[in-house]
A tleap script that builds the chain and sets N, CA, C and O, in Angstrom:
source leaprc.protein.ff14SB
mol = sequence {
  NMET LYS LYS VAL LEU PHE VAL CYS VAL GLU
  ASN SER ASN ARG SER GLN MET ALA GLN ALA
  PHE ALA LYS MET HIE GLY ASN GLY LYS VAL
  GLU ALA TYR SER ALA GLY SER ARG PRO SER
  GLY LYS VAL ASN PRO LYS ALA ILE GLU ALA
  MET LYS GLU LEU GLY TYR ASP LEU THR THR
  HIE SER SER LYS SER LEU ASP GLU ILE PRO
  ASN VAL GLU TYR ASP PHE VAL ALA THR MET
  GLY CYS GLY ASP GLU CYS PRO PHE VAL ARG
  ALA LYS ILE ARG GLU ASP TRP ALA ILE PRO
  ASP PRO LYS HIE LEU GLU PRO GLU GLU PHE
  ARG LYS VAL ARG ASP LEU ILE GLU SER LYS
  VAL LYS GLU MET LEU ALA ARG LEU GLN CTHR
}
set mol.1.N position { 87.683 122.464 98.919 }
set mol.1.CA position { 88.576 121.635 99.717 }
set mol.1.C position { 87.861 120.331 100.060 }
set mol.1.O position { 86.793 120.342 100.674 }
set mol.2.N position { 88.461 119.201 99.657 }
set mol.2.CA position { 87.893 117.883 99.944 }
set mol.2.C position { 88.254 117.477 101.370 }
set mol.2.O position { 89.358 117.744 101.844 }
set mol.3.N position { 87.306 116.826 102.046 }
set mol.3.CA position { 87.548 116.327 103.404 }
set mol.3.C position { 87.662 114.805 103.345 }
set mol.3.O position { 86.763 114.122 102.854 }
set mol.4.N position { 88.791 114.281 103.858 }
set mol.4.CA position { 89.008 112.846 103.870 }
set mol.4.C position { 89.300 112.394 105.303 }
set mol.4.O position { 89.890 113.124 106.100 }
set mol.5.N position { 88.866 111.165 105.600 }
set mol.5.CA position { 89.018 110.619 106.950 }
set mol.5.C position { 89.516 109.186 106.858 }
set mol.5.O position { 89.060 108.413 106.016 }
set mol.6.N position { 90.454 108.838 107.728 }
set mol.6.CA position { 90.996 107.493 107.821 }
set mol.6.C position { 90.750 106.982 109.237 }
set mol.6.O position { 91.110 107.636 110.216 }
set mol.7.N position { 90.131 105.805 109.334 }
set mol.7.CA position { 89.734 105.264 110.641 }
set mol.7.C position { 90.330 103.875 110.831 }
set mol.7.O position { 90.220 103.015 109.956 }
set mol.8.N position { 90.962 103.666 111.980 }
set mol.8.CA position { 91.363 102.318 112.382 }
set mol.8.C position { 91.038 102.189 113.871 }
set mol.8.O position { 90.443 103.100 114.447 }
set mol.9.N position { 91.409 101.100 114.489 }
set mol.9.CA position { 91.011 100.869 115.866 }
set mol.9.C position { 91.710 101.845 116.815 }
set mol.9.O position { 91.050 102.609 117.519 }
set mol.10.N position { 93.044 101.819 116.834 }
set mol.10.CA position { 93.794 102.581 117.845 }
set mol.10.C position { 94.187 103.987 117.415 }
set mol.10.O position { 94.595 104.788 118.257 }
set mol.11.N position { 94.076 104.311 116.126 }
set mol.11.CA position { 94.535 105.597 115.606 }
set mol.11.C position { 95.977 105.866 116.039 }
set mol.11.O position { 96.318 106.954 116.503 }
set mol.12.N position { 96.812 104.834 115.869 }
set mol.12.CA position { 98.213 104.986 116.257 }
set mol.12.C position { 99.188 104.627 115.142 }
set mol.12.O position { 100.370 104.958 115.238 }
set mol.13.N position { 98.723 103.955 114.080 }
set mol.13.CA position { 99.607 103.526 112.993 }
set mol.13.C position { 99.021 103.838 111.626 }
set mol.13.O position { 99.341 104.860 111.018 }
set mol.14.N position { 98.143 102.931 111.140 }
set mol.14.CA position { 97.644 102.992 109.765 }
set mol.14.C position { 96.933 104.298 109.445 }
set mol.14.O position { 97.270 104.962 108.465 }
set mol.15.N position { 95.959 104.669 110.258 }
set mol.15.CA position { 95.189 105.881 109.949 }
set mol.15.C position { 96.056 107.132 110.079 }
set mol.15.O position { 95.860 108.100 109.345 }
set mol.16.N position { 97.002 107.116 110.999 }
set mol.16.CA position { 97.910 108.258 111.158 }
set mol.16.C position { 98.782 108.438 109.914 }
set mol.16.O position { 98.960 109.551 109.418 }
set mol.17.N position { 99.324 107.313 109.418 }
set mol.17.CA position { 100.174 107.403 108.233 }
set mol.17.C position { 99.348 107.803 107.009 }
set mol.17.O position { 99.820 108.571 106.170 }
set mol.18.N position { 98.125 107.291 106.901 }
set mol.18.CA position { 97.261 107.661 105.774 }
set mol.18.C position { 96.961 109.156 105.802 }
set mol.18.O position { 96.991 109.819 104.766 }
set mol.19.N position { 96.671 109.682 106.989 }
set mol.19.CA position { 96.416 111.121 107.118 }
set mol.19.C position { 97.654 111.902 106.679 }
set mol.19.O position { 97.540 112.900 105.967 }
set mol.20.N position { 98.821 111.456 107.095 }
set mol.20.CA position { 100.065 112.137 106.720 }
set mol.20.C position { 100.270 112.112 105.206 }
set mol.20.O position { 100.642 113.123 104.611 }
set mol.21.N position { 100.026 110.951 104.583 }
set mol.21.CA position { 100.201 110.861 103.131 }
set mol.21.C position { 99.194 111.745 102.393 }
set mol.21.O position { 99.526 112.330 101.362 }
set mol.22.N position { 97.972 111.846 102.909 }
set mol.22.CA position { 96.986 112.727 102.275 }
set mol.22.C position { 97.449 114.177 102.349 }
set mol.22.O position { 97.258 114.945 101.406 }
set mol.23.N position { 98.054 114.545 103.468 }
set mol.23.CA position { 98.593 115.902 103.590 }
set mol.23.C position { 99.779 116.102 102.648 }
set mol.23.O position { 99.904 117.146 102.008 }
set mol.24.N position { 100.654 115.085 102.571 }
set mol.24.CA position { 101.856 115.191 101.738 }
set mol.24.C position { 101.520 115.266 100.248 }
set mol.24.O position { 102.139 116.027 99.505 }
set mol.25.N position { 100.542 114.476 99.820 }
set mol.25.CA position { 100.260 114.338 98.386 }
set mol.25.C position { 98.984 115.051 97.937 }
set mol.25.O position { 98.637 115.025 96.756 }
set mol.26.N position { 98.290 115.683 98.878 }
set mol.26.CA position { 97.021 116.326 98.544 }
set mol.26.C position { 97.147 117.706 97.931 }
set mol.26.O position { 96.140 118.323 97.585 }
set mol.27.N position { 98.361 118.197 97.793 }
set mol.27.CA position { 98.618 119.490 97.145 }
set mol.27.C position { 97.795 120.633 97.733 }
set mol.27.O position { 97.382 121.541 97.012 }
set mol.28.N position { 97.558 120.587 99.046 }
set mol.28.CA position { 96.815 121.662 99.696 }
set mol.28.C position { 95.337 121.684 99.346 }
set mol.28.O position { 94.644 122.653 99.656 }
set mol.29.N position { 94.836 120.612 98.693 }
set mol.29.CA position { 93.439 120.580 98.260 }
set mol.29.C position { 92.573 119.643 99.099 }
set mol.29.O position { 91.394 119.452 98.801 }
set mol.30.N position { 93.157 119.058 100.150 }
set mol.30.CA position { 92.382 118.178 101.030 }
set mol.30.C position { 92.600 118.566 102.490 }
set mol.30.O position { 93.671 119.023 102.889 }
set mol.31.N position { 91.548 118.366 103.261 }
set mol.31.CA position { 91.655 118.417 104.719 }
set mol.31.C position { 91.633 116.967 105.154 }
set mol.31.O position { 90.630 116.278 104.967 }
set mol.32.N position { 92.722 116.497 105.730 }
set mol.32.CA position { 92.835 115.090 106.110 }
set mol.32.C position { 92.701 114.935 107.616 }
set mol.32.O position { 93.278 115.694 108.395 }
set mol.33.N position { 91.922 113.930 108.005 }
set mol.33.CA position { 91.687 113.623 109.409 }
set mol.33.C position { 91.930 112.138 109.630 }
set mol.33.O position { 91.876 111.346 108.689 }
set mol.34.N position { 92.198 111.763 110.878 }
set mol.34.CA position { 92.256 110.354 111.252 }
set mol.34.C position { 91.679 110.225 112.641 }
set mol.34.O position { 91.712 111.164 113.437 }
set mol.35.N position { 91.139 109.027 112.926 }
set mol.35.CA position { 90.544 108.769 114.232 }
set mol.35.C position { 90.495 107.266 114.459 }
set mol.35.O position { 90.709 106.474 113.541 }
set mol.36.N position { 90.207 106.890 115.702 }
set mol.36.CA position { 90.128 105.477 116.053 }
set mol.36.C position { 88.828 105.137 116.747 }
set mol.36.O position { 88.229 105.973 117.424 }
set mol.37.N position { 88.393 103.884 116.570 }
set mol.37.CA position { 87.187 103.430 117.265 }
set mol.37.C position { 87.480 103.210 118.752 }
set mol.37.O position { 86.598 103.390 119.592 }
set mol.38.N position { 88.715 102.821 119.077 }
set mol.38.CA position { 89.196 102.715 120.459 }
set mol.38.C position { 90.611 103.276 120.495 }
set mol.38.O position { 91.570 102.507 120.561 }
set mol.39.N position { 90.765 104.597 120.451 }
set mol.39.CA position { 92.106 105.189 120.327 }
set mol.39.C position { 93.031 104.816 121.486 }
set mol.39.O position { 92.618 104.736 122.643 }
set mol.40.N position { 94.285 104.592 121.133 }
set mol.40.CA position { 95.295 104.209 122.132 }
set mol.40.C position { 95.765 105.408 122.950 }
set mol.40.O position { 96.282 105.253 124.056 }
set mol.41.N position { 95.581 106.607 122.393 }
set mol.41.CA position { 96.060 107.803 123.084 }
set mol.41.C position { 97.473 108.199 122.690 }
set mol.41.O position { 97.975 109.232 123.134 }
set mol.42.N position { 98.124 107.381 121.855 }
set mol.42.CA position { 99.485 107.737 121.428 }
set mol.42.C position { 99.731 107.240 120.005 }
set mol.42.O position { 99.112 106.282 119.544 }
set mol.43.N position { 100.648 107.917 119.329 }
set mol.43.CA position { 101.079 107.494 118.000 }
set mol.43.C position { 102.266 106.556 118.199 }
set mol.43.O position { 103.194 106.870 118.943 }
set mol.44.N position { 102.232 105.405 117.533 }
set mol.44.CA position { 103.276 104.397 117.673 }
set mol.44.C position { 104.631 104.961 117.240 }
set mol.44.O position { 104.746 105.531 116.155 }
set mol.45.N position { 105.668 104.804 118.092 }
set mol.45.CA position { 107.017 105.271 117.716 }
set mol.45.C position { 107.507 104.672 116.401 }
set mol.45.O position { 108.273 105.320 115.687 }
set mol.46.N position { 107.083 103.443 116.060 }
set mol.46.CA position { 107.478 102.838 114.784 }
set mol.46.C position { 106.896 103.631 113.617 }
set mol.46.O position { 107.560 103.822 112.599 }
set mol.47.N position { 105.664 104.090 113.766 }
set mol.47.CA position { 105.033 104.900 112.714 }
set mol.47.C position { 105.758 106.239 112.591 }
set mol.47.O position { 106.000 106.725 111.486 }
set mol.48.N position { 106.099 106.824 113.729 }
set mol.48.CA position { 106.831 108.101 113.724 }
set mol.48.C position { 108.151 107.932 112.986 }
set mol.48.O position { 108.510 108.765 112.153 }
set mol.49.N position { 108.872 106.860 113.286 }
set mol.49.CA position { 110.165 106.613 112.647 }
set mol.49.C position { 110.000 106.329 111.152 }
set mol.49.O position { 110.772 106.836 110.337 }
set mol.50.N position { 109.001 105.523 110.788 }
set mol.50.CA position { 108.784 105.174 109.377 }
set mol.50.C position { 108.448 106.416 108.548 }
set mol.50.O position { 108.884 106.536 107.403 }
set mol.51.N position { 107.684 107.327 109.118 }
set mol.51.CA position { 107.336 108.547 108.384 }
set mol.51.C position { 108.494 109.542 108.372 }
set mol.51.O position { 108.658 110.301 107.417 }
set mol.52.N position { 109.289 109.537 109.427 }
set mol.52.CA position { 110.468 110.405 109.479 }
set mol.52.C position { 111.423 110.075 108.331 }
set mol.52.O position { 112.071 110.963 107.777 }
set mol.53.N position { 111.506 108.776 107.977 }
set mol.53.CA position { 112.355 108.353 106.864 }
set mol.53.C position { 111.928 109.017 105.556 }
set mol.53.O position { 112.737 109.166 104.640 }
set mol.54.N position { 110.654 109.416 105.470 }
set mol.54.CA position { 110.137 110.067 104.263 }
set mol.54.C position { 110.031 111.580 104.418 }
set mol.54.O position { 109.486 112.265 103.553 }
set mol.55.N position { 110.561 112.100 105.538 }
set mol.55.CA position { 110.581 113.541 105.743 }
set mol.55.C position { 109.318 114.120 106.347 }
set mol.55.O position { 109.090 115.326 106.254 }
set mol.56.N position { 108.479 113.275 106.973 }
set mol.56.CA position { 107.244 113.771 107.588 }
set mol.56.C position { 107.337 113.604 109.103 }
set mol.56.O position { 107.728 112.545 109.592 }
set mol.57.N position { 106.977 114.649 109.840 }
set mol.57.CA position { 107.045 114.630 111.298 }
set mol.57.C position { 105.689 114.224 111.886 }
set mol.57.O position { 104.794 115.057 112.038 }
set mol.58.N position { 105.551 112.948 112.211 }
set mol.58.CA position { 104.298 112.432 112.759 }
set mol.58.C position { 104.140 112.774 114.241 }
set mol.58.O position { 103.083 112.523 114.820 }
set mol.59.N position { 105.188 113.350 114.868 }
set mol.59.CA position { 105.058 113.731 116.280 }
set mol.59.C position { 104.076 114.891 116.453 }
set mol.59.O position { 103.661 115.190 117.572 }
set mol.60.N position { 103.703 115.546 115.345 }
set mol.60.CA position { 102.723 116.635 115.427 }
set mol.60.C position { 101.293 116.100 115.490 }
set mol.60.O position { 100.360 116.870 115.715 }
set mol.61.N position { 101.106 114.781 115.293 }
set mol.61.CA position { 99.787 114.151 115.331 }
set mol.61.C position { 99.478 113.649 116.743 }
set mol.61.O position { 100.379 113.467 117.562 }
set mol.62.N position { 98.195 113.430 117.010 }
set mol.62.CA position { 97.790 112.815 118.276 }
set mol.62.C position { 96.729 111.767 117.984 }
set mol.62.O position { 95.969 111.891 117.024 }
set mol.63.N position { 96.684 110.738 118.815 }
set mol.63.CA position { 95.685 109.677 118.682 }
set mol.63.C position { 94.367 110.195 119.246 }
set mol.63.O position { 94.308 110.673 120.379 }
set mol.64.N position { 93.299 110.095 118.431 }
set mol.64.CA position { 92.020 110.663 118.874 }
set mol.64.C position { 90.851 109.767 118.482 }
set mol.64.O position { 90.973 108.879 117.639 }
set mol.65.N position { 89.719 110.030 119.119 }
set mol.65.CA position { 88.511 109.255 118.842 }
set mol.65.C position { 87.668 109.954 117.781 }
set mol.65.O position { 87.905 111.112 117.437 }
set mol.66.N position { 86.687 109.228 117.275 }
set mol.66.CA position { 85.780 109.795 116.288 }
set mol.66.C position { 84.993 110.973 116.849 }
set mol.66.O position { 84.509 111.811 116.088 }
set mol.67.N position { 84.861 111.046 118.173 }
set mol.67.CA position { 84.160 112.172 118.807 }
set mol.67.C position { 84.947 113.476 118.695 }
set mol.67.O position { 84.394 114.557 118.902 }
set mol.68.N position { 86.227 113.377 118.369 }
set mol.68.CA position { 87.102 114.554 118.348 }
set mol.68.C position { 87.324 115.137 116.955 }
set mol.68.O position { 88.090 116.087 116.798 }
set mol.69.N position { 86.665 114.580 115.948 }
set mol.69.CA position { 86.827 115.096 114.591 }
set mol.69.C position { 85.550 115.816 114.175 }
set mol.69.O position { 84.506 115.619 114.797 }
set mol.70.N position { 85.611 116.644 113.140 }
set mol.70.CA position { 84.411 117.374 112.719 }
set mol.70.C position { 83.259 116.429 112.334 }
set mol.70.O position { 83.465 115.420 111.659 }
set mol.71.N position { 82.062 116.778 112.773 }
set mol.71.CA position { 80.863 116.003 112.456 }
set mol.71.C position { 80.276 116.544 111.156 }
set mol.71.O position { 79.313 117.311 111.161 }
set mol.72.N position { 80.879 116.125 110.041 }
set mol.72.CA position { 80.497 116.594 108.702 }
set mol.72.C position { 80.365 115.382 107.779 }
set mol.72.O position { 80.718 114.265 108.158 }
set mol.73.N position { 79.859 115.606 106.580 }
set mol.73.CA position { 79.904 114.550 105.575 }
set mol.73.C position { 81.250 114.647 104.880 }
set mol.73.O position { 81.580 115.676 104.290 }
set mol.74.N position { 82.024 113.576 104.953 }
set mol.74.CA position { 83.345 113.544 104.337 }
set mol.74.C position { 83.209 113.168 102.867 }
set mol.74.O position { 82.286 112.450 102.481 }
set mol.75.N position { 84.139 113.659 102.054 }
set mol.75.CA position { 84.161 113.282 100.642 }
set mol.75.C position { 84.610 111.833 100.489 }
set mol.75.O position { 84.187 111.134 99.568 }
set mol.76.N position { 85.475 111.390 101.407 }
set mol.76.CA position { 85.995 110.025 101.347 }
set mol.76.C position { 86.336 109.559 102.754 }
set mol.76.O position { 86.944 110.297 103.529 }
set mol.77.N position { 85.941 108.323 103.084 }
set mol.77.CA position { 86.326 107.697 104.352 }
set mol.77.C position { 86.882 106.320 104.053 }
set mol.77.O position { 86.256 105.528 103.348 }
set mol.78.N position { 88.069 106.035 104.596 }
set mol.78.CA position { 88.656 104.694 104.517 }
set mol.78.C position { 88.735 104.124 105.922 }
set mol.78.O position { 89.283 104.746 106.833 }
set mol.79.N position { 88.176 102.925 106.082 }
set mol.79.CA position { 88.357 102.188 107.334 }
set mol.79.C position { 89.452 101.167 107.088 }
set mol.79.O position { 89.610 100.656 105.978 }
set mol.80.N position { 90.201 100.879 108.134 }
set mol.80.CA position { 91.377 100.018 107.975 }
set mol.80.C position { 91.384 98.905 108.995 }
set mol.80.O position { 92.055 98.985 110.024 }
set mol.81.N position { 90.634 97.876 108.700 }
set mol.81.CA position { 90.713 96.682 109.530 }
set mol.81.C position { 89.982 96.748 110.853 }
set mol.81.O position { 90.203 95.887 111.704 }
set mol.82.N position { 89.120 97.733 111.065 }
set mol.82.CA position { 88.393 97.739 112.337 }
set mol.82.C position { 87.070 96.988 112.222 }
set mol.82.O position { 86.376 96.801 113.222 }
set mol.83.N position { 86.719 96.560 111.022 }
set mol.83.CA position { 85.536 95.730 110.831 }
set mol.83.C position { 84.282 96.319 111.447 }
set mol.83.O position { 83.930 97.469 111.185 }
set mol.84.N position { 83.613 95.526 112.264 }
set mol.84.CA position { 82.364 95.958 112.892 }
set mol.84.C position { 82.572 97.056 113.924 }
set mol.84.O position { 81.612 97.698 114.349 }
set mol.85.N position { 83.816 97.276 114.330 }
set mol.85.CA position { 84.076 98.305 115.334 }
set mol.85.C position { 84.053 99.706 114.749 }
set mol.85.O position { 83.974 100.682 115.494 }
set mol.86.N position { 84.120 99.824 113.428 }
set mol.86.CA position { 84.124 101.152 112.812 }
set mol.86.C position { 82.696 101.681 112.763 }
set mol.86.O position { 81.876 101.166 112.004 }
set mol.87.N position { 82.391 102.686 113.550 }
set mol.87.CA position { 81.041 103.237 113.525 }
set mol.87.C position { 80.757 103.977 112.227 }
set mol.87.O position { 81.673 104.309 111.475 }
set mol.88.N position { 79.515 104.222 111.980 }
set mol.88.CA position { 79.115 104.894 110.750 }
set mol.88.C position { 79.563 106.352 110.778 }
set mol.88.O position { 79.337 107.058 111.761 }
set mol.89.N position { 80.187 106.791 109.714 }
set mol.89.CA position { 80.574 108.184 109.518 }
set mol.89.C position { 80.014 108.581 108.157 }
set mol.89.O position { 80.189 107.861 107.173 }
set mol.90.N position { 79.348 109.716 108.104 }
set mol.90.CA position { 78.761 110.161 106.825 }
set mol.90.C position { 79.864 110.411 105.801 }
set mol.90.O position { 80.841 111.110 106.069 }
set mol.91.N position { 79.677 109.816 104.612 }
set mol.91.CA position { 80.687 109.948 103.565 }
set mol.91.C position { 80.060 109.779 102.193 }
set mol.91.O position { 79.145 108.978 102.004 }
set mol.92.N position { 80.572 110.549 101.235 }
set mol.92.CA position { 80.146 110.391 99.843 }
set mol.92.C position { 80.705 109.091 99.277 }
set mol.92.O position { 80.026 108.393 98.524 }
set mol.93.N position { 81.950 108.767 99.643 }
set mol.93.CA position { 82.598 107.528 99.222 }
set mol.93.C position { 83.167 106.872 100.475 }
set mol.93.O position { 83.828 107.520 101.287 }
set mol.94.N position { 82.898 105.566 100.619 }
set mol.94.CA position { 83.410 104.813 101.771 }
set mol.94.C position { 84.067 103.541 101.259 }
set mol.94.O position { 83.508 102.842 100.414 }
set mol.95.N position { 85.260 103.244 101.775 }
set mol.95.CA position { 85.958 102.011 101.406 }
set mol.95.C position { 86.560 101.391 102.655 }
set mol.95.O position { 86.940 102.088 103.596 }
set mol.96.N position { 86.639 100.065 102.646 }
set mol.96.CA position { 87.374 99.379 103.702 }
set mol.96.C position { 88.685 98.892 103.083 }
set mol.96.O position { 88.686 98.075 102.162 }
set mol.97.N position { 89.773 99.396 103.593 }
set mol.97.CA position { 91.087 98.990 103.118 }
set mol.97.C position { 91.577 97.882 104.050 }
set mol.97.O position { 91.833 98.129 105.229 }
set mol.98.N position { 91.706 96.686 103.536 }
set mol.98.CA position { 92.162 95.551 104.343 }
set mol.98.C position { 93.683 95.624 104.488 }
set mol.98.O position { 94.427 94.924 103.800 }
set mol.99.N position { 94.114 96.476 105.387 }
set mol.99.CA position { 95.546 96.689 105.613 }
set mol.99.C position { 95.891 96.107 106.978 }
set mol.99.O position { 95.264 96.464 107.975 }
set mol.100.N position { 96.876 95.220 107.039 }
set mol.100.CA position { 97.220 94.600 108.320 }
set mol.100.C position { 97.774 95.628 109.315 }
set mol.100.O position { 98.438 96.593 108.937 }
set mol.101.N position { 97.477 95.387 110.600 }
set mol.101.CA position { 97.998 96.265 111.643 }
set mol.101.C position { 99.493 95.988 111.781 }
set mol.101.O position { 99.885 94.867 112.104 }
set mol.102.N position { 100.335 97.000 111.539 }
set mol.102.CA position { 101.780 96.766 111.541 }
set mol.102.C position { 102.452 96.918 112.910 }
set mol.102.O position { 103.676 96.818 112.998 }
set mol.103.N position { 101.687 97.157 113.972 }
set mol.103.CA position { 102.322 97.575 115.229 }
set mol.103.C position { 103.354 96.593 115.790 }
set mol.103.O position { 104.272 97.016 116.491 }
set mol.104.N position { 103.230 95.296 115.501 }
set mol.104.CA position { 104.191 94.323 116.030 }
set mol.104.C position { 105.198 93.848 114.986 }
set mol.104.O position { 105.967 92.920 115.238 }
set mol.105.N position { 105.192 94.482 113.817 }
set mol.105.CA position { 106.089 94.061 112.743 }
set mol.105.C position { 107.489 94.645 112.906 }
set mol.105.O position { 107.684 95.691 113.525 }
set mol.106.N position { 108.451 93.936 112.331 }
set mol.106.CA position { 109.823 94.446 112.284 }
set mol.106.C position { 109.862 95.629 111.315 }
set mol.106.O position { 108.983 95.746 110.460 }
set mol.107.N position { 110.872 96.516 111.432 }
set mol.107.CA position { 110.915 97.728 110.604 }
set mol.107.C position { 110.745 97.482 109.104 }
set mol.107.O position { 110.031 98.235 108.441 }
set mol.108.N position { 111.378 96.456 108.559 }
set mol.108.CA position { 111.287 96.222 107.115 }
set mol.108.C position { 109.849 95.900 106.704 }
set mol.108.O position { 109.366 96.394 105.685 }
set mol.109.N position { 109.174 95.075 107.495 }
set mol.109.CA position { 107.778 94.724 107.199 }
set mol.109.C position { 106.853 95.912 107.473 }
set mol.109.O position { 105.867 96.111 106.763 }
set mol.110.N position { 107.170 96.694 108.493 }
set mol.110.CA position { 106.398 97.894 108.806 }
set mol.110.C position { 106.436 98.851 107.621 }
set mol.110.O position { 105.414 99.428 107.250 }
set mol.111.N position { 107.616 99.017 107.027 }
set mol.111.CA position { 107.767 99.902 105.864 }
set mol.111.C position { 106.907 99.436 104.693 }
set mol.111.O position { 106.371 100.263 103.955 }
set mol.112.N position { 106.767 98.120 104.513 }
set mol.112.CA position { 105.929 97.599 103.430 }
set mol.112.C position { 104.475 98.019 103.629 }
set mol.112.O position { 103.793 98.375 102.668 }
set mol.113.N position { 104.000 97.977 104.876 }
set mol.113.CA position { 102.633 98.425 105.168 }
set mol.113.C position { 102.529 99.930 104.931 }
set mol.113.O position { 101.553 100.402 104.347 }
set mol.114.N position { 103.526 100.679 105.382 }
set mol.114.CA position { 103.551 102.130 105.150 }
set mol.114.C position { 103.456 102.437 103.662 }
set mol.114.O position { 102.687 103.307 103.252 }
set mol.115.N position { 104.236 101.726 102.853 }
set mol.115.CA position { 104.255 101.972 101.410 }
set mol.115.C position { 102.936 101.581 100.757 }
set mol.115.O position { 102.500 102.231 99.807 }
set mol.116.N position { 102.292 100.518 101.259 }
set mol.116.CA position { 100.977 100.121 100.763 }
set mol.116.C position { 99.964 101.236 101.050 }
set mol.116.O position { 99.150 101.582 100.194 }
set mol.117.N position { 100.024 101.780 102.240 }
set mol.117.CA position { 99.116 102.884 102.607 }
set mol.117.C position { 99.348 104.070 101.684 }
set mol.117.O position { 98.392 104.677 101.201 }
set mol.118.N position { 100.611 104.405 101.434 }
set mol.118.CA position { 100.911 105.539 100.553 }
set mol.118.C position { 100.318 105.317 99.162 }
set mol.118.O position { 99.739 106.237 98.584 }
set mol.119.N position { 100.455 104.110 98.623 }
set mol.119.CA position { 99.932 103.865 97.277 }
set mol.119.C position { 98.410 103.960 97.262 }
set mol.119.O position { 97.842 104.482 96.303 }
set mol.120.N position { 97.737 103.470 98.298 }
set mol.120.CA position { 96.277 103.538 98.350 }
set mol.120.C position { 95.804 104.993 98.497 }
set mol.120.O position { 94.797 105.382 97.906 }
set mol.121.N position { 96.530 105.787 99.280 }
set mol.121.CA position { 96.174 107.203 99.433 }
set mol.121.C position { 96.356 107.931 98.100 }
set mol.121.O position { 95.503 108.731 97.715 }
set mol.122.N position { 97.446 107.666 97.401 }
set mol.122.CA position { 97.668 108.307 96.096 }
set mol.122.C position { 96.565 107.947 95.107 }
set mol.122.O position { 96.089 108.810 94.369 }
set mol.123.N position { 96.153 106.676 95.088 }
set mol.123.CA position { 95.058 106.243 94.207 }
set mol.123.C position { 93.766 106.980 94.561 }
set mol.123.O position { 93.047 107.451 93.680 }
set mol.124.N position { 93.482 107.073 95.853 }
set mol.124.CA position { 92.264 107.760 96.308 }
set mol.124.C position { 92.298 109.234 95.905 }
set mol.124.O position { 91.297 109.763 95.421 }
set mol.125.N position { 93.413 109.890 96.094 }
set mol.125.CA position { 93.521 111.303 95.738 }
set mol.125.C position { 93.320 111.510 94.243 }
set mol.125.O position { 92.684 112.479 93.827 }
set mol.126.N position { 93.857 110.606 93.440 }
set mol.126.CA position { 93.674 110.714 91.980 }
set mol.126.C position { 92.198 110.590 91.622 }
set mol.126.O position { 91.705 111.300 90.746 }
set mol.127.N position { 91.494 109.687 92.303 }
set mol.127.CA position { 90.065 109.518 92.020 }
set mol.127.C position { 89.254 110.734 92.458 }
set mol.127.O position { 88.262 111.089 91.821 }
set mol.128.N position { 89.679 111.367 93.541 }
set mol.128.CA position { 88.986 112.581 94.009 }
set mol.128.C position { 89.361 113.785 93.160 }
set mol.128.O position { 88.755 114.849 93.277 }
set mol.129.N position { 90.364 113.612 92.306 }
set mol.129.CA position { 90.860 114.679 91.421 }
set mol.129.C position { 91.264 115.924 92.200 }
set mol.129.O position { 90.813 117.035 91.924 }
set mol.130.N position { 92.131 115.695 93.184 }
set mol.130.CA position { 92.621 116.815 93.984 }
set mol.130.C position { 93.785 117.480 93.301 }
set mol.130.O position { 94.336 118.448 93.824 }
savepdb mol mol.pdb
quit
């Protein structure tokens, strides 16, 4: 079982959706986690709605800090726009995905960010050969 982690600042939008897509497309072969460098404590209702459109219930997720996830070496870690705020997490593969924070975007633009995240997660899963 591959362990993957997605990190952004608030753990309320991008990393939550990436974790959901890893669960949706990982075929039961990945353990997906998400966390924030400064978690907001809540998942953005826009993210919940955007994922609901694809049949995924993001209300089962919670916004959490890096202290709340397993302290292991991950097979893959993606940081999403937190720059210097993303602390070091042990990983075999690490990438920074320059994905804009969609929290203030209108629904149509929010969906474009959601779809970009889905495509990047699918590419990552293919490379991990899950």
